C-alpha positions in Angstrom: 79.3 99.6 90.8 82.6 100.0 92.7 81.6 99.9 96.4 82.9 102.8 98.4 83.0 106.6 98.7 83.4 109.4 96.1 85.1 112.4 97.4 85.2 115.9 95.8 89.0 116.3 96.0 92.3 114.9 97.3 92.0 116.7 100.6 88.6 115.2 101.2 89.9 111.8 100.1 92.7 111.8 102.6 90.5 113.0 105.4 87.9 110.3 104.9 90.5 107.6 104.5 92.3 108.6 107.6 89.1 108.6 109.6 88.4 105.1 108.4 91.9 103.8 109.1 91.9 105.2 112.6 88.5 103.6 113.3 89.8 100.2 112.1 93.0 100.7 114.2 91.0 101.4 117.3 88.8 98.3 116.7 91.7 96.0 116.1 93.6 97.1 119.2 90.5 96.8 121.4 89.8 93.3 120.0 93.2 91.8 119.5 95.8 94.1 121.1 97.5 95.2 117.9 96.8 96.8 114.5 98.7 95.1 111.6 98.5 97.4 108.5 100.3 97.1 105.1 101.0 100.4 103.5 101.0 101.1 99.7 103.4 103.0 97.6 103.0 105.7 94.9 102.1 109.4 95.2 98.4 109.1 96.3 99.2 108.0 100.0 101.5 110.9 100.7 98.7 113.2 101.7 97.0 110.4 103.7 100.3 109.8 105.6 100.7 113.5 106.4 97.1 113.6 107.6 97.6 110.7 109.9 101.0 112.1 111.2 99.0 115.0 112.6 96.7 113.0 114.6 97.5 113.1 118.4 95.0 110.7 119.9 96.3 107.5 118.4 97.7 104.4 120.1 100.8 104.3 117.8 102.6 101.9 120.2 100.3 99.0 119.1 100.6 99.7 115.3 102.6 97.2 113.3 103.5 98.5 109.9 104.1 96.3 106.9 104.2 97.0 103.1 102.1 95.7 100.3 104.9 95.9 97.7 108.2 97.5 97.1 110.6 98.4 94.3 113.8 96.6 94.4 115.9 99.6 95.6 117.8 100.3 98.8 115.6 101.7 101.7 117.2 105.2 101.3 116.5 105.3 97.6 114.2 108.1 96.3 111.9 105.4 94.7 111.6 103.4 97.8 108.0 103.0 99.2 109.5 102.6 102.7 111.5 105.8 102.4 108.3 107.7 101.3 106.4 106.2 104.3 109.2 107.1 106.6 109.4 110.7 105.6 105.7 111.4 105.5 104.5 109.3 108.4 106.8 107.0 110.3 109.5 109.5 111.3 106.6 111.6 112.9 104.8 109.1 115.1 105.7 106.8 118.0 105.5 103.4 116.4 108.3 101.3 117.8 111.1 100.7 115.3 110.9 97.0 115.7 107.2 97.1 114.7 108.1 98.7 111.3 108.9 96.1 108.6 110.4 97.4 105.4 110.3 94.9 102.5 113.8 95.8 101.4 115.7 96.4 104.7 119.2 96.8 103.2 121.0 97.2 99.9 122.2 94.2 97.9 119.3 91.8 98.5 118.3 89.9 95.4 114.6 90.1 94.6 113.9 86.4 95.4 115.9 86.6 98.5 114.0 89.7 99.7 110.8 88.0 99.0 111.8 84.9 101.0 113.0 87.1 103.9 109.8 89.0 104.1 107.7 85.9 104.0 109.7 84.5 106.9 109.2 87.8 108.9 105.5 87.6 108.2 105.4 84.0 109.4 107.2 84.9 112.6 105.6 88.2 113.5 102.3 88.7 111.8 98.9 87.2 112.8 97.9 84.2 110.7 94.8 82.3 109.8 94.6 79.0 107.9 98.4 79.3 107.2 98.2 82.8 105.7 99.1 86.2 107.2 95.9 88.0 108.3 96.4 91.8 108.2 93.9 94.0 109.8 94.2 96.3 106.8 96.0 96.4 103.5 96.1 99.8 101.7 96.0 99.5 98.0 96.2 101.8 94.9 95.1 101.4 91.4 97.2 101.8 88.2 95.8 102.9 84.9 96.4 99.3 83.7 94.4 97.8 86.5 97.3 96.8 88.6 97.3 97.0 92.4 100.3 96.4 94.7 102.7 94.9 92.2 100.2 92.6 90.6 100.7 93.8 87.0 98.9 92.4 83.9 100.6 89.4 82.3 103.0 88.7 85.2 103.5 85.3 86.9 102.5 86.6 90.3 98.9 86.8 89.3 98.8 82.9 89.3 100.8 82.5 92.6 98.8 80.6 95.2 101.5 78.9 97.4 103.8 81.8 98.6 102.8 84.8 100.8 105.4 87.1 99.1 106.9 86.9 95.7 109.4 88.7 93.5 108.1 89.7 90.1 109.6 91.1 87.0 107.5 93.8 85.3 108.5 94.0 81.6 106.7 97.3 81.0 108.9 98.8 83.7 111.9 96.7 83.0 112.2 96.3 86.7 111.9 93.8 89.6 109.4 94.3 92.4 108.5 92.4 95.6 104.9 92.1 96.5 102.3 90.3 98.6 100.7 87.6 96.5 96.9 87.5 95.7 96.1 85.0 98.5 98.0 87.1 101.1 96.0 90.2 100.0 92.7 88.3 99.8 93.1 87.1 103.4 93.1 90.6 105.0 90.3 91.5 107.3 89.9 94.9 105.3 91.2 96.2 102.0 91.1 99.9 101.4 91.7 101.1 97.8 92.8 104.8 97.7 92.4 106.2 94.2 93.1 109.7 93.0 90.6 110.0 90.2 92.8 112.4 88.2 93.7 110.6 85.0 91.9 107.4 86.1 88.5 108.0 84.5 89.1 105.3 81.9 90.1 102.6 84.3 87.4 103.5 86.7 84.8 103.2 84.0 86.3 99.9 83.0 85.9 98.6 86.5 82.4 99.9 86.7 81.3 97.9 83.7 83.4 94.9 84.1 85.3 93.0 81.4 83.7 92.6 78.0 83.4 89.1 76.4 86.8 89.6 74.6 88.6 91.2 77.6 90.6 89.4 80.3 90.0 90.3 83.9 92.3 93.0 85.2 94.6 92.1 88.1 92.4 94.0 90.6 89.4 92.2 89.3 91.1 88.8 89.9 91.2 89.4 93.6 88.6 87.7 95.6 88.7 89.4 99.2 87.5 87.3 102.1 87.1 90.4 104.3 85.6 93.8 103.3 86.9 95.8 100.3 86.3 99.6 100.3 87.0 102.1 97.6 87.8 105.8 98.4 88.0 107.7 95.1 88.4 111.4 94.6 86.7 112.9 91.5 88.9 113.9 88.6 
């Protein structure tokens, strides 16, 4: 059984996830003076961002926004996760600009260079524990192939244990991505998977039953969270 909440539609999904995120933010700020969250990309978080942007009683000044993964495109590109987050959330709230950390801050960065740069920024500005960044929350999605962040099946990043951030070439997309690595994701205090169930029935059923004897573990199944992991899933 996937631990978490089943919601009747996308609106309820975004409402419930927003309530939980704001609760975690208040707790982190009260306990440690800041809330370090890594946002996810794709289409599902758009409604969540819009929901959060309409909140008025939020201590945005103590939010620090990171990203779990990014396409290797300039920050103004239509496919940029950062651009989506900026247009749906970040441009509408009072998070200080120096507390928002896009993975690809400018055009022209090679994937490996962007990964090294982001790892250095994490080392300098994010909380750490046992040598790893320790996010208060990482938001994650789920692909129909079992990928999350940019941890795709049959890619080298799945076995990365040394670096916090890595560049990864995804053959099925014929594209480079930059992503947090498995140990960086696993170290988070909380993981929240946000899943629009439309078109995801097969992969959700697969996760419910687990891998068969002749099947390899999916990327999301290879994660071993050290904190909590919650699933918020809207019904198809």
